[in-house]
N, CA, C and O atoms as CSV, one atom per row, in Angstrom:
chain,resi,resn,atom,element,x,y,z
A,1,MET,N,N,0.872,-1.410,-0.131
A,1,MET,CA,C,-0.051,0.080,-0.183
A,1,MET,C,C,0.792,1.220,0.138
A,1,MET,O,O,1.484,1.077,1.146
A,2,LYS,N,N,0.929,2.766,-0.744
A,2,LYS,CA,C,1.078,3.276,-0.774
A,2,LYS,C,C,1.141,4.332,0.305
A,2,LYS,O,O,0.134,4.534,0.983
A,3,GLN,N,N,1.946,4.834,0.458
A,3,GLN,CA,C,1.705,6.203,1.708
A,3,GLN,C,C,2.607,7.082,1.687
A,3,GLN,O,O,3.799,6.806,1.550
A,4,LEU,N,N,1.972,8.704,1.874
A,4,LEU,CA,C,2.478,9.979,1.792
A,4,LEU,C,C,2.015,10.580,3.339
A,4,LEU,O,O,1.222,10.256,4.223
A,5,THR,N,N,2.698,11.315,3.170
A,5,THR,CA,C,2.387,12.420,4.279
A,5,THR,C,C,2.437,13.824,3.514
A,5,THR,O,O,3.173,14.092,2.564
A,6,GLY,N,N,1.584,14.590,4.073
A,6,GLY,CA,C,0.609,15.752,4.366
A,6,GLY,C,C,0.185,16.868,5.150
A,6,GLY,O,O,-0.122,16.603,6.313
A,7,THR,N,N,0.116,17.807,4.856
A,7,THR,CA,C,-0.681,18.243,5.461
A,7,THR,C,C,-2.373,18.614,5.613
A,7,THR,O,O,-2.824,19.049,4.554
A,8,VAL,N,N,-3.404,18.519,6.755
A,8,VAL,CA,C,-4.485,19.250,6.914
A,8,VAL,C,C,-5.324,20.234,6.214
A,8,VAL,O,O,-5.645,21.082,7.047
A,9,LEU,N,N,-5.773,20.478,5.184
A,9,LEU,CA,C,-6.482,21.869,4.791
A,9,LEU,C,C,-7.614,22.184,5.247
A,9,LEU,O,O,-7.858,23.340,5.593
A,10,ASN,N,N,-8.615,21.071,5.334
A,10,ASN,CA,C,-10.119,21.413,5.653
A,10,ASN,C,C,-10.840,19.748,6.314
A,10,ASN,O,O,-10.883,18.659,5.743
A,11,THR,N,N,-11.223,20.058,7.401
A,11,THR,CA,C,-11.551,18.530,7.716
A,11,THR,C,C,-13.401,19.443,7.727
A,11,THR,O,O,-13.998,18.469,8.186
A,12,GLN,N,N,-14.135,20.144,7.610
A,12,GLN,CA,C,-15.829,20.649,7.340
A,12,GLN,C,C,-16.633,19.578,6.915
A,12,GLN,O,O,-17.856,19.589,7.058
A,13,MET,N,N,-16.041,18.699,6.426
A,13,MET,CA,C,-16.736,17.557,5.817
A,13,MET,C,C,-17.196,16.415,6.663
A,13,MET,O,O,-16.354,16.206,7.537
A,14,GLN,N,N,-18.094,15.688,6.730
A,14,GLN,CA,C,-18.346,14.694,8.059
A,14,GLN,C,C,-17.547,13.237,7.834
A,14,GLN,O,O,-18.008,12.367,7.094
A,15,LYS,N,N,-16.367,13.094,8.524
A,15,LYS,CA,C,-15.324,12.311,8.336
A,15,LYS,C,C,-14.655,11.942,7.166
A,15,LYS,O,O,-14.382,10.878,6.611
A,16,THR,N,N,-14.481,13.061,6.965
A,16,THR,CA,C,-12.912,13.998,5.387
A,16,THR,C,C,-12.438,14.813,5.476
A,16,THR,O,O,-12.914,15.934,5.654
A,17,ALA,N,N,-11.031,14.415,5.351
A,17,ALA,CA,C,-10.108,15.822,5.403
A,17,ALA,C,C,-9.504,15.899,4.486
A,17,ALA,O,O,-9.166,14.796,4.054
A,18,LYS,N,N,-8.967,17.242,3.579
A,18,LYS,CA,C,-8.570,17.653,2.936
A,18,LYS,C,C,-7.038,17.601,2.945
A,18,LYS,O,O,-6.500,18.421,3.690
A,19,VAL,N,N,-6.475,17.017,2.449
A,19,VAL,CA,C,-4.691,16.724,2.908
A,19,VAL,C,C,-4.174,17.348,1.710
A,19,VAL,O,O,-4.746,17.416,0.622
A,20,GLU,N,N,-3.184,17.737,1.979
A,20,GLU,CA,C,-2.057,18.541,0.716
A,20,GLU,C,C,-1.062,17.400,0.820
A,20,GLU,O,O,-0.882,16.654,1.783
A,21,VAL,N,N,-0.437,17.409,-0.385
A,21,VAL,CA,C,1.107,16.491,-0.163
A,21,VAL,C,C,1.427,17.268,-0.856
A,21,VAL,O,O,0.778,17.852,-1.725
A,22,LEU,N,N,3.107,17.430,-0.370
A,22,LEU,CA,C,4.087,18.319,-1.126
A,22,LEU,C,C,5.423,17.329,-1.795
A,22,LEU,O,O,6.056,16.593,-1.038
A,23,ARG,N,N,5.712,17.403,-3.099
A,23,ARG,CA,C,6.544,16.217,-3.397
A,23,ARG,C,C,7.557,17.317,-4.355
A,23,ARG,O,O,7.267,18.076,-5.280
A,24,HIS,N,N,8.854,17.012,-3.667
A,24,HIS,CA,C,10.142,17.379,-4.258
A,24,HIS,C,C,10.756,16.576,-5.269
A,24,HIS,O,O,10.725,15.346,-5.243
A,25,TRP,N,N,11.384,17.341,-6.273
A,25,TRP,CA,C,12.668,16.259,-6.970
A,25,TRP,C,C,12.970,17.328,-7.494
A,25,TRP,O,O,12.542,18.483,-7.473
A,26,THR,N,N,14.350,16.385,-8.318
A,26,THR,CA,C,14.929,17.556,-9.221
A,26,THR,C,C,15.037,17.418,-10.616
A,26,THR,O,O,14.906,16.398,-11.293
A,27,HIS,N,N,15.385,18.988,-11.089
A,27,HIS,CA,C,14.959,18.476,-12.736
A,27,HIS,C,C,16.230,17.695,-12.796
A,27,HIS,O,O,17.087,17.724,-11.912
A,28,PRO,N,N,16.314,16.821,-14.163
A,28,PRO,CA,C,17.323,16.360,-14.672
A,28,PRO,C,C,18.508,16.802,-15.211
A,28,PRO,O,O,19.621,16.337,-14.966
A,29,LEU,N,N,18.124,18.127,-16.290
A,29,LEU,CA,C,18.788,18.539,-16.990
A,29,LEU,C,C,19.077,20.246,-15.829
A,29,LEU,O,O,20.149,20.604,-15.342
A,30,TYR,N,N,18.471,20.560,-15.774
A,30,TYR,CA,C,18.677,22.031,-15.091
A,30,TYR,C,C,19.354,22.078,-13.700
A,30,TYR,O,O,20.256,22.858,-13.393
A,31,LYS,N,N,18.574,20.761,-12.580
A,31,LYS,CA,C,19.085,20.457,-11.410
A,31,LYS,C,C,18.456,21.873,-10.790
A,31,LYS,O,O,19.108,22.542,-9.988
A,32,LYS,N,N,17.151,22.253,-11.232
A,32,LYS,CA,C,16.240,22.906,-10.344
A,32,LYS,C,C,15.503,21.920,-9.522
A,32,LYS,O,O,15.327,20.759,-9.890
A,33,ILE,N,N,15.038,22.449,-8.299
A,33,ILE,CA,C,14.220,21.712,-7.191
A,33,ILE,C,C,13.087,22.348,-7.443
A,33,ILE,O,O,12.879,23.552,-7.291
A,34,ILE,N,N,11.896,21.032,-8.068
A,34,ILE,CA,C,10.709,21.010,-8.426
A,34,ILE,C,C,9.588,21.188,-7.395
A,34,ILE,O,O,9.473,19.988,-7.143
A,35,THR,N,N,8.785,21.701,-6.702
A,35,THR,CA,C,8.074,21.364,-6.425
A,35,THR,C,C,6.200,21.068,-6.839
A,35,THR,O,O,5.586,21.552,-7.790
A,36,LYS,N,N,5.841,20.436,-6.111
A,36,LYS,CA,C,4.530,20.030,-6.640
A,36,LYS,C,C,3.474,19.879,-5.624
A,36,LYS,O,O,3.839,19.437,-4.535
A,37,ARG,N,N,2.514,20.101,-5.749
A,37,ARG,CA,C,1.341,20.218,-4.655
A,37,ARG,C,C,-0.232,19.497,-5.078
A,37,ARG,O,O,-1.013,20.081,-5.830
A,38,LYS,N,N,-0.461,18.468,-4.608
A,38,LYS,CA,C,-1.703,17.572,-4.895
A,38,LYS,C,C,-2.026,17.558,-3.456
A,38,LYS,O,O,-1.433,17.372,-2.393
A,39,LYS,N,N,-3.949,18.002,-4.123
A,39,LYS,CA,C,-4.483,17.764,-2.820
A,39,LYS,C,C,-5.415,16.062,-2.859
A,39,LYS,O,O,-5.433,15.488,-3.948
A,40,TYR,N,N,-5.860,15.638,-2.101
A,40,TYR,CA,C,-6.248,14.717,-1.763
A,40,TYR,C,C,-7.512,14.573,-0.404
A,40,TYR,O,O,-7.467,15.019,0.742
A,41,LEU,N,N,-8.584,13.764,-1.105
A,41,LEU,CA,C,-9.953,13.732,-0.160
A,41,LEU,C,C,-9.581,12.404,0.398
A,41,LEU,O,O,-9.317,11.438,-0.318
A,42,ALA,N,N,-9.561,12.374,2.356
A,42,ALA,CA,C,-9.395,11.174,2.611
A,42,ALA,C,C,-10.133,10.945,3.598
A,42,ALA,O,O,-10.591,11.987,4.068
A,43,HIS,N,N,-10.680,9.351,4.501
A,43,HIS,CA,C,-11.399,9.402,5.140
A,43,HIS,C,C,-10.652,9.237,6.438
A,43,HIS,O,O,-9.553,8.721,6.637
A,44,CYS,N,N,-11.708,9.931,7.479
A,44,CYS,CA,C,-10.683,10.103,8.658
A,44,CYS,C,C,-11.903,9.879,10.096
A,44,CYS,O,O,-12.920,10.442,10.501
A,45,GLU,N,N,-11.136,8.837,10.444
A,45,GLU,CA,C,-12.169,8.732,11.811
A,45,GLU,C,C,-11.225,9.303,12.776
A,45,GLU,O,O,-11.786,9.353,13.871
A,46,ILE,N,N,-9.887,9.807,12.840
A,46,ILE,CA,C,-9.473,10.348,14.018
A,46,ILE,C,C,-9.404,12.122,14.097
A,46,ILE,O,O,-9.225,12.902,13.162
A,47,LYS,N,N,-9.561,12.348,15.191
A,47,LYS,CA,C,-9.620,13.633,15.614
A,47,LYS,C,C,-8.711,14.484,14.661
A,47,LYS,O,O,-7.526,14.157,14.726
A,48,VAL,N,N,-8.934,15.261,13.997
A,48,VAL,CA,C,-7.662,16.163,13.332
A,48,VAL,C,C,-8.068,17.692,13.486
A,48,VAL,O,O,-9.180,18.157,13.741
A,49,THR,N,N,-7.041,18.251,13.295
A,49,THR,CA,C,-7.534,20.130,12.536
A,49,THR,C,C,-6.681,20.027,12.070
A,49,THR,O,O,-5.675,19.345,12.264
A,50,PRO,N,N,-7.201,21.232,10.836
A,50,PRO,CA,C,-6.300,21.857,9.685
A,50,PRO,C,C,-4.604,22.491,10.559
A,50,PRO,O,O,-4.400,23.027,11.648
A,51,GLY,N,N,-3.950,22.195,9.743
A,51,GLY,CA,C,-2.622,22.375,9.882
A,51,GLY,C,C,-1.630,20.799,10.325
A,51,GLY,O,O,-0.501,20.438,9.992
A,52,ASP,N,N,-2.395,20.341,10.962
A,52,ASP,CA,C,-1.740,19.176,11.324
A,52,ASP,C,C,-0.957,17.974,9.928
A,52,ASP,O,O,-1.302,17.707,8.777
A,53,LYS,N,N,0.178,17.536,10.797
A,53,LYS,CA,C,0.849,17.152,9.674
A,53,LYS,C,C,-0.089,15.388,9.917
A,53,LYS,O,O,-0.380,14.837,10.978
A,54,VAL,N,N,-0.379,14.855,8.281
A,54,VAL,CA,C,-0.802,13.130,8.838
A,54,VAL,C,C,-0.086,12.178,8.241
A,54,VAL,O,O,1.096,12.517,8.199
A,55,VAL,N,N,-0.248,11.322,7.847
A,55,VAL,CA,C,0.104,9.928,7.168
A,55,VAL,C,C,-1.548,9.373,6.830
A,55,VAL,O,O,-2.495,9.001,7.522
A,56,ILE,N,N,-1.183,9.626,4.789
A,56,ILE,CA,C,-2.348,9.047,4.415
A,56,ILE,C,C,-1.785,7.867,3.668
A,56,ILE,O,O,-0.626,7.768,3.265
A,57,GLN,N,N,-3.145,6.628,3.482
A,57,GLN,CA,C,-3.004,5.452,2.906
A,57,GLN,C,C,-4.045,5.246,1.888
A,57,GLN,O,O,-5.233,5.482,2.107
A,58,GLU,N,N,-3.488,4.711,0.535
A,58,GLU,CA,C,-4.212,3.774,-0.279
A,58,GLU,C,C,-5.169,2.923,0.431
A,58,GLU,O,O,-5.023,2.244,1.447
A,59,THR,N,N,-6.394,3.149,-0.488
A,59,THR,CA,C,-7.554,1.935,0.291
A,59,THR,C,C,-8.479,1.592,-0.631
A,59,THR,O,O,-8.436,2.452,-1.511
A,60,ARG,N,N,-9.166,0.904,-0.840
A,60,ARG,CA,C,-10.610,0.688,-1.968
A,60,ARG,C,C,-11.353,2.389,-1.577
A,60,ARG,O,O,-11.399,3.298,-0.748
A,61,PRO,N,N,-11.737,2.003,-2.639
A,61,PRO,CA,C,-12.919,3.667,-2.574
A,61,PRO,C,C,-14.205,3.668,-1.888
A,61,PRO,O,O,-15.192,2.959,-2.083
A,62,VAL,N,N,-13.975,4.724,-0.936
A,62,VAL,CA,C,-15.066,4.875,0.369
A,62,VAL,C,C,-16.387,5.577,-0.417
A,62,VAL,O,O,-17.532,5.193,-0.178
A,63,SER,N,N,-16.140,6.467,-1.217
A,63,SER,CA,C,-16.678,6.942,-2.140
A,63,SER,C,C,-16.260,7.475,-3.390
A,63,SER,O,O,-15.286,6.834,-3.784
A,64,LYS,N,N,-16.726,8.771,-4.524
A,64,LYS,CA,C,-16.348,8.997,-5.524
A,64,LYS,C,C,-15.262,9.355,-5.666
A,64,LYS,O,O,-14.772,9.267,-6.792
A,65,ARG,N,N,-14.484,9.893,-4.572
A,65,ARG,CA,C,-13.804,10.781,-4.840
A,65,ARG,C,C,-12.426,10.143,-3.295
A,65,ARG,O,O,-11.212,10.245,-3.118
A,66,LYS,N,N,-13.125,9.777,-2.847
A,66,LYS,CA,C,-11.975,9.189,-1.425
A,66,LYS,C,C,-11.833,8.150,-1.596
A,66,LYS,O,O,-12.667,7.263,-1.416
A,67,LYS,N,N,-10.530,8.020,-2.056
A,67,LYS,CA,C,-9.897,6.340,-2.452
A,67,LYS,C,C,-8.320,6.665,-0.676
A,67,LYS,O,O,-7.553,5.708,-0.573
A,68,TRP,N,N,-8.095,7.732,0.274
A,68,TRP,CA,C,-7.151,7.372,1.321
A,68,TRP,C,C,-7.937,7.430,2.032
A,68,TRP,O,O,-9.127,7.721,1.908
A,69,LYS,N,N,-7.119,7.049,3.180
A,69,LYS,CA,C,-7.578,7.516,4.333
A,69,LYS,C,C,-6.304,7.710,5.570
A,69,LYS,O,O,-5.217,7.131,5.580
A,70,VAL,N,N,-6.792,8.641,6.511
A,70,VAL,CA,C,-5.532,8.574,7.078
A,70,VAL,C,C,-5.364,7.941,8.731
A,70,VAL,O,O,-6.074,7.992,9.735
A,71,VAL,N,N,-3.840,7.246,8.357
A,71,VAL,CA,C,-3.754,5.997,9.103
A,71,VAL,C,C,-3.352,6.872,10.291
A,71,VAL,O,O,-4.019,6.691,11.309
A,72,LYS,N,N,-2.311,7.855,10.346
A,72,LYS,CA,C,-2.109,8.394,11.661
A,72,LYS,C,C,-1.611,9.591,11.994
A,72,LYS,O,O,-1.309,10.100,10.914
A,73,LYS,N,N,-1.303,10.471,13.004
A,73,LYS,CA,C,-0.961,11.847,12.972
A,73,LYS,C,C,0.145,12.089,13.416
A,73,LYS,O,O,0.289,11.485,14.480
A,74,LEU,N,N,1.095,12.724,13.120
A,74,LEU,CA,C,2.090,12.972,13.076
A,74,LEU,C,C,2.189,14.123,14.123
A,74,LEU,O,O,3.269,14.672,14.337
């Protein structure tokens, strides 16, 4: 199972958290560090607030857009 670390942006939905994941890598030719941001909707049974660092894990589809779940709070 794939796991990603991100920051909680929003928890206004029931049992759902919007998590932003940042990925950094170096461009092969220009050697510039590139940052990509992606937002995931994750099923959340534990209590989290916006700004918390969390680990999300890939899971079976819970709904149309929720295919991740919050595993733990860092």
